[in-house]
C-alpha atoms as an extended CHARMM CRD file, in Angstrom:
* protein
*
       105  EXT
         1         1  UNK       CA            128.9840000000      103.6940000000       74.4070000000  PROA      1               0.0000000000
         2         2  UNK       CA            132.4920000000      103.2300000000       73.0610000000  PROA      2               0.0000000000
         3         3  UNK       CA            133.6830000000      105.9220000000       75.4790000000  PROA      3               0.0000000000
         4         4  UNK       CA            132.5370000000      103.7470000000       78.3760000000  PROA      4               0.0000000000
         5         5  UNK       CA            133.9310000000      100.4710000000       77.0150000000  PROA      5               0.0000000000
         6         6  UNK       CA            130.5000000000       98.8850000000       77.0280000000  PROA      6               0.0000000000
         7         7  UNK       CA            128.4020000000       97.4440000000       74.2530000000  PROA      7               0.0000000000
         8         8  UNK       CA            124.7100000000       97.8780000000       73.6330000000  PROA      8               0.0000000000
         9         9  UNK       CA            123.8480000000       94.5950000000       75.2920000000  PROA      9               0.0000000000
        10        10  UNK       CA            125.7070000000       95.4490000000       78.5260000000  PROA      10              0.0000000000
        11        11  UNK       CA            124.0470000000       98.8550000000       78.8060000000  PROA      11              0.0000000000
        12        12  UNK       CA            120.6460000000       97.3690000000       77.9920000000  PROA      12              0.0000000000
        13        13  UNK       CA            121.0290000000       94.6460000000       80.6150000000  PROA      13              0.0000000000
        14        14  UNK       CA            122.0100000000       97.1840000000       83.2770000000  PROA      14              0.0000000000
        15        15  UNK       CA            118.9850000000       99.3510000000       82.4420000000  PROA      15              0.0000000000
        16        16  UNK       CA            116.7090000000       96.2940000000       82.3950000000  PROA      16              0.0000000000
        17        17  UNK       CA            117.9090000000       95.2330000000       85.8500000000  PROA      17              0.0000000000
        18        18  UNK       CA            117.2820000000       98.7400000000       87.1520000000  PROA      18              0.0000000000
        19        19  UNK       CA            113.7360000000       98.7730000000       85.7770000000  PROA      19              0.0000000000
        20        20  UNK       CA            112.8780000000       95.3080000000       87.1320000000  PROA      20              0.0000000000
        21        21  UNK       CA            114.2240000000       96.2000000000       90.5750000000  PROA      21              0.0000000000
        22        22  UNK       CA            112.2990000000       99.4600000000       90.4370000000  PROA      22              0.0000000000
        23        23  UNK       CA            109.0660000000       97.7250000000       89.5040000000  PROA      23              0.0000000000
        24        24  UNK       CA            109.4260000000       95.3710000000       92.4550000000  PROA      24              0.0000000000
        25        25  UNK       CA            110.3740000000       98.1010000000       94.9090000000  PROA      25              0.0000000000
        26        26  UNK       CA            107.5390000000      100.4660000000       93.9890000000  PROA      26              0.0000000000
        27        27  UNK       CA            104.9100000000       98.1220000000       95.4140000000  PROA      27              0.0000000000
        28        28  UNK       CA            106.9740000000       97.6300000000       98.5640000000  PROA      28              0.0000000000
        29        29  UNK       CA            107.4920000000      101.3860000000       98.9580000000  PROA      29              0.0000000000
        30        30  UNK       CA            103.7580000000      102.0250000000       98.5730000000  PROA      30              0.0000000000
        31        31  UNK       CA            102.9350000000       99.3800000000      101.1600000000  PROA      31              0.0000000000
        32        32  UNK       CA            105.5060000000      100.8120000000      103.5820000000  PROA      32              0.0000000000
        33        33  UNK       CA            104.1150000000      104.3260000000      103.1610000000  PROA      33              0.0000000000
        34        34  UNK       CA            100.6300000000      103.0930000000      103.9580000000  PROA      34              0.0000000000
        35        35  UNK       CA            101.9050000000      101.2240000000      107.0010000000  PROA      35              0.0000000000
        36        36  UNK       CA            104.6010000000      103.5580000000      108.4110000000  PROA      36              0.0000000000
        37        37  UNK       CA            104.0580000000      106.9520000000      106.8210000000  PROA      37              0.0000000000
        38        38  UNK       CA            105.8310000000      108.8610000000      104.0950000000  PROA      38              0.0000000000
        39        39  UNK       CA            108.7230000000      110.4750000000      106.0250000000  PROA      39              0.0000000000
        40        40  UNK       CA            109.7390000000      107.1210000000      107.4990000000  PROA      40              0.0000000000
        41        41  UNK       CA            110.1680000000      105.7390000000      103.9800000000  PROA      41              0.0000000000
        42        42  UNK       CA            111.4090000000      108.7780000000      102.0310000000  PROA      42              0.0000000000
        43        43  UNK       CA            114.2180000000      109.7740000000      104.4000000000  PROA      43              0.0000000000
        44        44  UNK       CA            115.9840000000      106.3700000000      104.6220000000  PROA      44              0.0000000000
        45        45  UNK       CA            115.4950000000      105.8020000000      100.8740000000  PROA      45              0.0000000000
        46        46  UNK       CA            117.0550000000      109.1850000000      100.1230000000  PROA      46              0.0000000000
        47        47  UNK       CA            119.9850000000      108.4170000000      102.4330000000  PROA      47              0.0000000000
        48        48  UNK       CA            120.5730000000      105.0270000000      100.7930000000  PROA      48              0.0000000000
        49        49  UNK       CA            120.2910000000      106.5800000000       97.3380000000  PROA      49              0.0000000000
        50        50  UNK       CA            122.9140000000      109.1270000000       98.4090000000  PROA      50              0.0000000000
        51        51  UNK       CA            125.2160000000      106.2960000000       99.4840000000  PROA      51              0.0000000000
        52        52  UNK       CA            124.6550000000      104.1820000000       96.3680000000  PROA      52              0.0000000000
        53        53  UNK       CA            125.0190000000      106.9420000000       93.7830000000  PROA      53              0.0000000000
        54        54  UNK       CA            128.6920000000      107.8020000000       94.4770000000  PROA      54              0.0000000000
        55        55  UNK       CA            129.5400000000      104.0900000000       94.3980000000  PROA      55              0.0000000000
        56        56  UNK       CA            129.1740000000      104.2910000000       90.6140000000  PROA      56              0.0000000000
        57        57  UNK       CA            132.8310000000      105.3370000000       90.5560000000  PROA      57              0.0000000000
        58        58  UNK       CA            133.7520000000      101.9200000000       91.9400000000  PROA      58              0.0000000000
        59        59  UNK       CA            131.9300000000       99.9010000000       89.3060000000  PROA      59              0.0000000000
        60        60  UNK       CA            133.7240000000       99.4810000000       85.9910000000  PROA      60              0.0000000000
        61        61  UNK       CA            131.4770000000       99.4780000000       82.9290000000  PROA      61              0.0000000000
        62        62  UNK       CA            130.7530000000       95.8810000000       81.8190000000  PROA      62              0.0000000000
        63        63  UNK       CA            131.0140000000       93.8820000000       85.0180000000  PROA      63              0.0000000000
        64        64  UNK       CA            128.8980000000       92.3200000000       87.7190000000  PROA      64              0.0000000000
        65        65  UNK       CA            129.4900000000       95.3170000000       89.9550000000  PROA      65              0.0000000000
        66        66  UNK       CA            127.9470000000       97.5520000000       87.3270000000  PROA      66              0.0000000000
        67        67  UNK       CA            124.8380000000       95.3820000000       87.1780000000  PROA      67              0.0000000000
        68        68  UNK       CA            124.6490000000       95.2660000000       90.9650000000  PROA      68              0.0000000000
        69        69  UNK       CA            124.9340000000       99.0610000000       91.0790000000  PROA      69              0.0000000000
        70        70  UNK       CA            122.0310000000       99.5550000000       88.6710000000  PROA      70              0.0000000000
        71        71  UNK       CA            119.8780000000       96.9730000000       90.4600000000  PROA      71              0.0000000000
        72        72  UNK       CA            120.5140000000       98.6930000000       93.8090000000  PROA      72              0.0000000000
        73        73  UNK       CA            119.7880000000      102.0460000000       92.2050000000  PROA      73              0.0000000000
        74        74  UNK       CA            116.4800000000      100.7160000000       90.9280000000  PROA      74              0.0000000000
        75        75  UNK       CA            115.5710000000       99.3690000000       94.3660000000  PROA      75              0.0000000000
        76        76  UNK       CA            116.1170000000      102.6180000000       96.2130000000  PROA      76              0.0000000000
        77        77  UNK       CA            115.1800000000      105.2740000000       93.6700000000  PROA      77              0.0000000000
        78        78  UNK       CA            111.4820000000      104.4410000000       93.9310000000  PROA      78              0.0000000000
        79        79  UNK       CA            111.6100000000      104.8890000000       97.6950000000  PROA      79              0.0000000000
        80        80  UNK       CA            111.6640000000      108.5910000000       96.9650000000  PROA      80              0.0000000000
        81        81  UNK       CA            109.7270000000      108.6220000000       93.7150000000  PROA      81              0.0000000000
        82        82  UNK       CA            106.3750000000      109.6260000000       92.3260000000  PROA      82              0.0000000000
        83        83  UNK       CA            104.2750000000      107.1700000000       94.3100000000  PROA      83              0.0000000000
        84        84  UNK       CA            105.4770000000      108.5270000000       97.6370000000  PROA      84              0.0000000000
        85        85  UNK       CA            105.4130000000      112.1980000000       96.7400000000  PROA      85              0.0000000000
        86        86  UNK       CA            101.9400000000      111.7640000000       95.2600000000  PROA      86              0.0000000000
        87        87  UNK       CA            100.8690000000      110.3470000000       98.6140000000  PROA      87              0.0000000000
        88        88  UNK       CA            102.4150000000      113.2920000000      100.4790000000  PROA      88              0.0000000000
        89        89  UNK       CA            100.8880000000      115.9260000000       98.2000000000  PROA      89              0.0000000000
        90        90  UNK       CA             97.4230000000      114.3740000000       98.2040000000  PROA      90              0.0000000000
        91        91  UNK       CA             97.3940000000      114.2540000000      102.0130000000  PROA      91              0.0000000000
        92        92  UNK       CA             98.6660000000      117.8160000000      102.1240000000  PROA      92              0.0000000000
        93        93  UNK       CA             95.7430000000      118.9590000000       99.9530000000  PROA      93              0.0000000000
        94        94  UNK       CA             93.2620000000      116.9440000000      102.0260000000  PROA      94              0.0000000000
        95        95  UNK       CA             94.5730000000      118.4760000000      105.2450000000  PROA      95              0.0000000000
        96        96  UNK       CA             94.5500000000      122.0510000000      103.9310000000  PROA      96              0.0000000000
        97        97  UNK       CA             91.2950000000      121.9350000000      101.9810000000  PROA      97              0.0000000000
        98        98  UNK       CA             89.5150000000      125.2450000000      101.9580000000  PROA      98              0.0000000000
        99        99  UNK       CA             92.5030000000      127.3590000000      102.9750000000  PROA      99              0.0000000000
       100       100  UNK       CA             93.0740000000      128.5970000000       99.4220000000  PROA      100             0.0000000000
       101       101  UNK       CA             89.6480000000      130.2100000000       99.2090000000  PROA      101             0.0000000000
       102       102  UNK       CA             89.8300000000      133.9720000000       98.9960000000  PROA      102             0.0000000000
       103       103  UNK       CA             87.9980000000      136.0570000000      101.5960000000  PROA      103             0.0000000000
       104       104  UNK       CA             84.6330000000      137.4500000000      100.5540000000  PROA      104             0.0000000000
       105       105  UNK       CA             84.7500000000      140.8510000000       98.8990000000  PROA      105             0.0000000000
């Protein structure tokens, strides 16, 4: 932490903000997937995550920009997380049920 010029409290606050934002966005992402479909949520969330992640270079360690970066990261990372991919995989298995059965010998 000394390499990044940040104390334990600053790093902990940034991580806490990310987790709170993620907890709030997971419910919203699940609702959007049920309403709009998985690709319509995953693709924009992945694009926004790709825009937000390089902006880490712009945020110095213990500042408001750093906290804003981690909160934004928490908001968008769950738009392409386990809830959505679980939805996609479960529908994929439901759609292709019975295709993995081997032919009779």
